[in-house]
Structure formats: structure tokens, C-alpha cells
VMD Tcl script that draws the C-alpha trace (Angstrom):
set ca {
  {-0.04 -0.02 0.16}
  {2.50 2.65 -1.31}
  {0.13 5.59 -0.86}
  {-0.84 4.78 2.83}
  {2.74 4.24 3.46}
  {3.71 7.54 2.04}
  {0.90 9.33 3.97}
  {1.59 7.72 6.96}
  {4.98 9.32 7.04}
  {3.90 12.70 6.16}
  {0.72 13.13 8.11}
  {1.27 15.53 11.10}
  {-1.58 13.54 13.29}
  {-1.84 9.73 13.74}
  {-2.67 8.16 10.59}
  {-5.22 5.89 12.22}
  {-7.46 8.84 11.84}
  {-7.29 8.71 8.35}
  {-7.96 5.08 8.33}
  {-11.00 5.77 10.19}
  {-12.19 8.37 7.72}
  {-11.87 5.94 4.79}
  {-13.44 2.99 6.48}
  {-16.00 5.49 7.35}
  {-16.83 6.41 3.81}
  {-17.63 2.78 3.29}
  {-19.81 2.89 6.26}
  {-21.67 5.95 4.73}
  {-22.57 4.67 1.35}
  {-23.73 1.21 2.75}
  {-27.01 2.87 3.39}
  {-27.77 2.33 -0.21}
  {-29.19 -1.06 0.93}
  {-30.08 -0.13 4.31}
  {-33.42 -1.03 5.83}
  {-34.31 2.57 6.34}
  {-33.78 3.24 2.72}
  {-35.57 0.45 1.65}
  {-38.47 1.91 3.79}
  {-38.91 4.69 1.40}
  {-39.28 2.27 -1.51}
  {-41.80 0.30 -0.22}
  {-44.85 2.54 -0.89}
  {-44.11 3.53 -4.15}
  {-42.95 0.01 -5.32}
  {-45.86 -1.43 -3.70}
  {-48.27 1.07 -5.40}
  {-46.60 0.78 -8.81}
  {-45.72 -3.07 -9.02}
  {-48.78 -4.48 -6.96}
  {-46.34 -6.34 -4.50}
  {-47.46 -6.78 -0.77}
  {-45.00 -5.27 1.74}
  {-44.36 -8.68 3.10}
  {-42.74 -9.45 -0.66}
  {-41.02 -6.63 -0.67}
  {-39.36 -6.74 3.03}
  {-38.73 -10.15 2.17}
  {-35.74 -9.11 -0.02}
  {-33.98 -7.88 3.13}
  {-34.78 -11.19 4.95}
  {-33.16 -13.03 1.92}
  {-30.09 -10.70 1.75}
  {-29.83 -11.49 5.56}
  {-29.91 -15.38 5.44}
  {-27.36 -14.76 2.60}
  {-25.17 -12.88 4.49}
  {-25.31 -15.17 7.14}
  {-23.67 -17.74 5.12}
  {-21.26 -15.08 3.48}
  {-19.97 -13.90 6.93}
  {-17.54 -16.62 7.89}
  {-15.91 -16.61 4.34}
  {-15.76 -12.62 4.48}
  {-14.15 -12.57 8.15}
  {-11.67 -15.18 6.88}
  {-11.05 -12.98 3.79}
  {-10.38 -10.02 6.13}
  {-7.94 -11.81 8.14}
  {-6.33 -13.56 4.88}
  {-6.12 -10.70 2.36}
  {-6.94 -7.30 4.26}
  {-9.64 -5.14 4.64}
  {-8.56 -2.58 1.84}
  {-9.21 -5.45 -0.86}
  {-12.52 -6.59 0.81}
  {-13.76 -3.00 0.98}
  {-13.11 -1.96 -2.42}
  {-14.86 -4.87 -3.93}
  {-17.51 -4.38 -1.71}
  {-18.26 -0.81 -3.03}
  {-17.78 -1.91 -6.53}
  {-20.53 -4.45 -6.15}
  {-22.63 -2.21 -3.95}
  {-22.92 0.58 -6.49}
  {-23.80 -1.99 -9.33}
  {-26.25 -4.03 -7.54}
  {-28.08 -0.76 -6.20}
  {-28.55 0.58 -9.69}
  {-29.68 -2.76 -11.09}
  {-32.60 -2.44 -8.67}
  {-34.08 0.47 -11.18}
  {-35.10 -2.47 -13.78}
  {-35.92 -4.91 -11.23}
  {-39.60 -5.33 -12.07}
  {-40.07 -9.39 -11.27}
  {-39.64 -10.30 -7.65}
  {-36.88 -12.60 -8.40}
  {-34.69 -9.97 -10.11}
  {-35.66 -7.70 -7.03}
  {-34.26 -10.05 -4.50}
  {-31.13 -10.77 -6.34}
  {-30.09 -7.31 -6.52}
  {-31.37 -6.42 -3.10}
  {-30.05 -9.51 -1.60}
  {-26.42 -8.81 -2.83}
  {-26.66 -5.28 -1.56}
  {-27.46 -6.60 1.90}
  {-24.71 -9.13 1.81}
  {-22.35 -6.08 1.44}
  {-24.40 -4.14 4.02}
  {-24.51 -6.76 6.53}
  {-21.26 -8.52 6.10}
  {-18.25 -7.32 4.14}
  {-18.54 -3.47 5.03}
  {-19.75 -4.19 8.41}
  {-16.88 -6.70 9.31}
  {-13.90 -5.16 7.25}
  {-14.51 -1.48 8.28}
  {-15.02 -1.97 12.09}
  {-12.22 -4.62 12.37}
  {-9.67 -1.99 10.76}
  {-10.64 0.71 13.05}
  {-10.25 -1.88 16.16}
  {-6.90 -2.74 15.00}
  {-5.77 0.87 14.76}
  {-7.15 1.78 18.43}
  {-7.09 0.19 21.73}
  {-7.28 2.75 24.46}
  {-9.27 5.06 22.22}
  {-11.52 2.18 20.57}
  {-14.69 3.42 21.93}
  {-14.71 6.72 20.53}
  {-13.37 5.25 17.19}
  {-15.91 3.04 17.25}
  {-18.17 5.79 18.04}
  {-17.20 8.11 15.24}
  {-16.96 4.87 12.86}
  {-20.98 4.48 13.94}
  {-21.48 8.17 13.19}
  {-20.44 8.12 9.75}
  {-23.01 5.30 9.12}
  {-25.74 7.52 11.08}
  {-25.01 10.35 8.82}
  {-25.58 8.16 5.88}
  {-28.58 6.78 7.03}
  {-29.98 10.13 7.51}
  {-29.04 11.39 3.99}
  {-29.59 8.47 1.84}
  {-33.32 7.69 2.66}
  {-33.62 11.71 2.37}
  {-32.15 11.48 -1.18}
  {-34.34 8.53 -2.21}
  {-37.54 10.54 -0.97}
  {-36.78 13.79 -2.86}
  {-35.98 11.93 -6.11}
  {-38.85 9.84 -5.83}
  {-41.26 12.89 -5.04}
  {-39.58 14.88 -8.17}
  {-38.66 11.82 -10.52}
  {-39.49 8.25 -9.85}
  {-38.32 5.30 -7.57}
  {-36.15 3.84 -10.60}
  {-34.07 7.12 -11.08}
  {-33.45 7.04 -7.15}
  {-31.90 3.54 -7.27}
  {-29.48 4.91 -9.98}
  {-28.65 7.95 -7.90}
  {-27.89 6.06 -4.80}
  {-25.49 3.72 -6.41}
  {-23.50 6.27 -8.29}
  {-23.38 8.04 -4.97}
  {-21.52 4.86 -3.47}
  {-19.27 4.98 -6.10}
  {-18.20 8.38 -5.91}
  {-17.94 9.09 -2.32}
  {-16.01 5.67 -1.02}
  {-14.11 3.87 -3.90}
  {-10.97 6.15 -3.83}
  {-10.63 6.42 0.06}
  {-11.05 2.46 0.40}
  {-8.63 1.56 -2.39}
  {-5.87 4.41 -1.48}
  {-5.76 5.27 2.04}
  {-6.26 2.29 4.08}
  {-3.57 0.35 5.87}
  {-4.04 -2.72 7.51}
  {-2.57 -2.18 11.04}
  {-0.47 0.93 12.38}
  {2.43 -1.72 12.83}
  {2.44 -2.19 9.05}
  {3.57 1.14 8.40}
  {5.81 1.75 11.45}
  {3.08 3.25 14.14}
  {1.79 1.79 17.01}
  {-1.85 1.68 18.28}
  {-3.73 5.22 19.05}
  {-0.60 6.80 18.11}
  {1.41 5.69 21.16}
  {5.11 6.12 21.21}
  {7.62 3.12 21.08}
  {8.28 1.14 24.37}
  {11.39 2.65 24.69}
  {9.91 6.18 24.21}
  {7.22 6.41 26.68}
  {9.12 6.25 29.87}
  {7.77 9.82 30.79}
  {4.57 8.11 32.52}
  {2.44 9.20 29.01}
  {-0.58 7.09 28.91}
  {-0.04 3.97 26.30}
  {-2.31 1.39 25.02}
  {-2.73 -1.60 27.66}
  {-1.55 -4.78 26.79}
  {-4.28 -6.77 24.86}
  {-5.56 -10.33 24.95}
  {-4.75 -12.43 21.85}
  {-7.07 -15.09 21.40}
  {-7.14 -17.75 18.66}
  {-10.50 -18.64 17.04}
  {-10.36 -21.91 18.24}
  {-9.95 -20.63 21.86}
  {-12.49 -17.85 21.35}
  {-15.37 -20.03 20.43}
  {-15.03 -22.25 23.49}
  {-15.99 -18.97 25.69}
  {-19.56 -18.76 26.68}
  {-19.42 -14.75 26.66}
  {-18.85 -15.19 22.59}
  {-22.19 -16.73 22.13}
  {-23.92 -14.85 24.64}
  {-22.91 -11.55 22.88}
  {-23.41 -12.78 19.55}
  {-26.84 -14.07 20.63}
  {-28.12 -11.08 22.18}
  {-26.97 -8.82 19.16}
  {-29.08 -11.38 17.01}
  {-32.02 -10.68 19.06}
  {-31.79 -6.80 19.13}
  {-31.51 -7.05 15.54}
  {-34.83 -8.50 15.17}
  {-36.09 -5.26 16.77}
  {-33.85 -3.22 14.64}
  {-35.05 -4.21 10.98}
  {-38.59 -5.38 12.64}
  {-39.02 -1.56 13.08}
  {-36.91 -0.05 10.72}
  {-37.98 -1.46 7.74}
  {-41.73 -1.12 7.92}
  {-41.33 2.52 9.93}
  {-42.20 4.54 6.86}
  {-45.37 2.46 5.74}
  {-46.36 2.38 9.36}
  {-46.58 6.08 9.81}
  {-48.36 6.48 6.72}
  {-50.85 4.13 8.24}
  {-51.07 6.22 11.20}
  {-52.33 9.15 9.03}
  {-48.99 11.16 8.55}
  {-47.71 12.28 5.16}
  {-45.10 10.75 3.10}
  {-42.61 13.83 3.79}
  {-43.38 13.58 7.73}
  {-42.75 9.85 7.73}
  {-39.62 10.25 5.71}
  {-38.26 13.03 8.03}
  {-38.91 10.92 11.12}
  {-36.32 8.37 9.36}
  {-34.12 11.34 9.32}
  {-34.77 11.92 12.93}
  {-33.72 8.28 13.71}
  {-30.23 8.69 11.97}
  {-29.49 12.17 13.51}
  {-29.96 10.78 17.06}
  {-27.79 7.46 15.69}
  {-25.28 10.20 14.89}
  {-25.34 11.96 18.07}
  {-25.65 8.84 19.95}
  {-22.66 7.10 18.45}
  {-20.47 9.45 20.23}
  {-22.31 9.27 23.38}
  {-21.93 5.50 23.37}
  {-18.18 5.41 22.32}
  {-17.59 7.66 25.57}
  {-19.73 5.24 27.54}
  {-18.06 1.86 26.40}
  {-14.59 3.29 27.31}
  {-15.75 3.71 30.98}
  {-17.95 0.96 31.73}
  {-17.84 -3.06 30.70}
  {-19.36 -3.59 27.43}
  {-21.99 -5.92 28.47}
  {-23.50 -3.35 30.95}
  {-23.61 -0.76 28.02}
  {-25.40 -3.49 25.51}
  {-27.88 -4.26 28.21}
  {-28.56 -0.58 28.47}
  {-29.25 -0.34 24.48}
  {-31.68 -3.40 24.92}
  {-33.68 -1.76 27.42}
  {-34.06 1.40 25.61}
  {-35.15 -0.59 22.50}
  {-37.46 -2.19 24.69}
  {-39.33 1.25 25.64}
  {-39.12 2.51 22.34}
  {-40.44 -0.16 20.08}
  {-44.29 -0.34 21.69}
  {-43.85 3.58 22.07}
  {-44.64 3.67 18.29}
  {-48.03 2.49 18.85}
  {-49.49 5.56 19.80}
  {-47.47 7.69 17.48}
  {-50.03 9.46 15.34}
  {-48.68 13.18 15.69}
  {-45.81 14.66 14.34}
  {-44.07 15.36 17.65}
  {-44.74 11.73 18.81}
  {-43.29 10.44 15.64}
  {-40.03 12.35 15.97}
  {-39.74 11.71 19.67}
  {-39.84 7.87 19.62}
  {-38.08 7.74 16.18}
  {-35.16 9.76 18.16}
  {-35.11 7.56 21.08}
  {-35.31 4.26 18.74}
  {-32.32 5.96 16.96}
  {-30.27 6.71 20.17}
  {-30.59 3.12 20.89}
  {-29.53 1.93 17.44}
  {-26.37 3.95 17.76}
  {-25.27 1.97 20.72}
  {-26.31 -1.49 18.95}
  {-23.79 -0.58 16.45}
  {-20.92 0.84 18.31}
  {-20.79 -1.55 21.48}
  {-20.28 -4.79 20.09}
  {-17.41 -4.31 17.89}
  {-15.65 -2.79 20.96}
  {-16.80 -5.97 23.01}
  {-15.34 -8.42 20.41}
  {-12.07 -6.54 20.24}
  {-11.85 -5.76 23.92}
  {-12.60 -9.72 24.80}
  {-10.56 -11.24 21.94}
  {-7.89 -8.74 21.02}
  {-7.07 -7.91 17.21}
  {-5.00 -11.03 16.18}
  {-7.96 -12.98 14.83}
  {-10.72 -10.38 14.86}
  {-11.62 -10.55 11.33}
  {-12.64 -14.47 11.64}
  {-14.33 -14.01 15.04}
  {-16.33 -11.22 13.71}
  {-17.12 -13.35 10.79}
  {-18.43 -16.16 13.21}
  {-20.53 -14.00 14.95}
  {-22.08 -11.63 12.35}
  {-24.65 -14.54 11.15}
  {-26.26 -13.85 14.20}
  {-27.00 -10.31 12.91}
  {-27.61 -11.07 9.71}
  {-30.49 -13.58 10.84}
  {-32.03 -11.15 13.46}
  {-32.47 -8.76 10.52}
  {-33.98 -11.50 8.27}
  {-36.32 -12.56 10.86}
  {-37.22 -9.04 12.14}
  {-37.88 -7.74 8.54}
  {-40.34 -10.59 7.65}
  {-42.03 -11.00 11.00}
  {-43.15 -7.31 10.88}
  {-44.48 -7.84 7.48}
  {-46.46 -11.26 8.42}
  {-47.99 -10.02 11.46}
  {-49.17 -6.58 9.60}
  {-50.57 -8.97 6.46}
  {-52.35 -11.07 9.15}
  {-53.71 -8.63 11.48}
  {-53.61 -5.25 9.48}
  {-51.51 -3.87 12.44}
  {-48.20 -3.55 13.70}
  {-49.18 -3.91 17.57}
  {-48.45 -7.31 18.08}
  {-44.94 -6.92 16.70}
  {-44.19 -3.97 18.30}
  {-44.97 -5.64 21.66}
  {-43.24 -8.72 20.89}
  {-39.87 -6.72 20.19}
  {-40.26 -5.12 23.62}
  {-40.30 -8.37 25.21}
  {-37.43 -9.51 23.34}
  {-35.15 -6.45 24.47}
  {-36.18 -7.35 27.99}
  {-34.87 -10.62 27.94}
  {-31.83 -9.68 25.92}
  {-30.84 -7.24 28.44}
  {-30.89 -9.81 31.38}
  {-29.11 -12.29 29.18}
  {-26.17 -9.89 27.90}
  {-25.27 -9.22 31.67}
  {-23.92 -12.77 32.01}
  {-21.51 -12.16 28.96}
  {-18.65 -11.59 31.59}
  {-14.89 -11.12 29.84}
  {-13.03 -14.27 29.56}
  {-9.70 -14.48 31.16}
  {-6.46 -16.21 29.46}
  {-4.68 -18.80 31.72}
  {-0.99 -18.80 31.51}
  {-1.31 -22.28 29.57}
  {-3.88 -20.52 27.20}
  {-1.48 -17.63 26.48}
  {1.36 -20.10 25.84}
  {-0.28 -22.22 23.28}
  {-1.65 -18.65 21.50}
  {2.01 -17.50 21.29}
  {3.24 -21.04 19.99}
  {0.68 -20.58 17.27}
  {1.58 -17.42 16.22}
  {5.25 -18.38 15.78}
}
mol new
graphics top color blue
foreach p $ca { graphics top sphere $p radius 0.5 }
foreach p [lrange $ca 0 end-1] q [lrange $ca 1 end] { graphics top cylinder $p $q radius 0.2 }
display resetview
């Protein structure tokens, strides 16, 4: 990576922030395939093509299932070939699949194109961008992960808004093309030219700390981190408790998000108000990302994630009463604040618990829980609506899931490595 190497030597500040910006560009544009973006398209597609909401939302579910199968491979590729290659290919494919949705007038074509985008959204960009940031930061990992999530939240604000405006003044087909081109324009160059895999690869240390022989002045440096192998990590209960809890919370995430615009329209609110409520969700996600980054640096990640679950448990049924503009904005903002924690806390937990050594593969193993949760949530809300003509049962179910998850994740204590485990790990790395 000659460009990154040269820039790291000339940049007057820590090059990890450049890496964060580059990874953030991919997080920003992955919203072309976000459930909130699809939510803007559900109404016009169902009106023009005569498809049910369950059919349209099912594309997200199929994409989530595909991402579940792809994630272990993507995680392995991140450790094997590096995040730069994975992200570059991902952005190319994302732009192409998004634009192709403009011509998807048959369900199978729609499912194929959107499903590919969801694999990129759920798997490759999510894993690769968060892994590379976790590798560049240890002591400042919470705030760095918060800033990374904030770029996603900003994209979540703008992409549905852009799509809504293009649909309003042109049509939904043009909107898909605009979103695909935007992904290429914003992210392709940063991810392909500016990313370096680790600080050590360009002669730096995590967090921009000085070398050990230069840090005798008492300046704070990154703590010694664990170095778990994949084989060791999968034997710890904490890994599966966190992964399972994240999966359950993503049931709530997609179950509410992907149907929110259509639900608010059913409540009598205008298309503009419903779309702007999505923007409120994303704005609070951006603000919340920084807040949760601060929180997770100051308390155990399991407690922070339990807090996320409880807020989601409160916010989900609150939408049942949202039939005014103020209520729609307040509940959307509360839900967005919780979602920011769902994006910030788990990547920090995995890196803090298991270290940087095999983080890509470990994330690849756990990410299917998230993808499965998104798949289940999206189709569950649609089915309940089609059967009952209401989202009430769905939202109360999501509240119960949030409460149970909050209790479960508290049990995910950080595992400790014994002397024997550490010795085996060091032997395996030689």
C-alpha cells in the first residue's frame, strides 16, 4: 500500500484517523442497501408493481440469510487478504447492485439485486470497516468506533432523504441509480488508496502511542491486549452470549426500521413527515454514536449493551401511539439513540474481549447472528401486518425481546486467558 505508507510518514497527526475516515466512507455509502432506505421505497414499489409489503421486505430477509452464510468467509478474507481489498470489491459490487434495482420489475430480480446489496451491507462492509478501526485503536477504541458508527448514521440520514426527494420529483427507478452512483463517488477512492491494515504495518503503534523505549515519561499508552485464537474464542460462553444478544436486538432493529415509513403513513402522517422521522432516527444515531463510544470506554461492554436493549424495549411499543408529528419524532429519536449503541458497543466488546489477532474471523463467525436477526425481524413485522392489518403485536413482541436480551447479555463476563492458554496462543503465532 504505497500511498498509505507515504501518507503515514507525512501526516502531522496519527494516521489512524485517516484510516477511520476511509473506513467511514464505506459505512456512509452502505446505506444504499439499508433497511431505512428500503423503507422509503416500499410504498411506491407496492403501489406501482402491486407487490405486498411482506414480499418487498422479504428481500431484506433473503439478503440477511445470504449474509449469514457469507460472513464467515468474509471474516476469513479480512484476516487473509486485508480490509482494503475486501472494502474495494464491496463498494464496486454495492454500486452495481443498487443501480440494477431500477430495472427489477420481477420479484426474483429484485431479490437478487437487493439481496446482494444486503450481503455487502450486513457482512463485508460491516466486518471489514469495524475490524480495521479496532486494529488501529485500543485505548481510544470506544470513541473511534463511535465516530465510525456516526458516519453510518449520517449516511442513514441522507440516503433515505435523497431517495425520497428523487422519488418525489422523478421516480423510484431514478432514485436507485442515484444511490448507486453516490456509493461509487464517495467511497471507492478512499478505501482503495488510503487504508493500511494495522499501525504496525506502517511503523506506528495503536492509538498513536510512542514506542516502548520512548514512553518512559509516564504518558498513557495502550494497555496490553488479549490475543485469542479463533479456536480458543469459540469455547468461551461470552462470545455466544454477545452474538446471540446482538442477533435478538437486530430482530427489533429491522422489524421496526424497515416498516417505519409505511407504518407512519398508516397512522395518517404524510409521506414527507414519515420520511423525515427516518431522518430523526438517523440524526439521533449520529449523536448517540459519540455518546455510546464514551460510555463503552468507561463501563464494561456487557452493561452498555444491556442499556441498549432496555431502551429498545421501551421505544418499540411507544410507536403504537405515534399519530402526531411530535410523537413520531420523539419515538424515532429514542429508537435511533438505541440503534447507535447497537452499532458501537458489540465491535468494541469483541475486540476488547479477544484482541486484534483473529478479529476478522471471529467477527465473521458472530456476524451471522446479526444477519439472521435482521432477516427474522423484517419478515416478522410484514407477516403480522398482513395477518392482523396492524403492527401492534409486532411492536409488543419486540419489547419483550429487548427485556429478555438485557438480562441475558449481563451474563457475558469478559473471559480471561490462563497461562497455558497464552502460551499456546504464542506458540501458534510463531
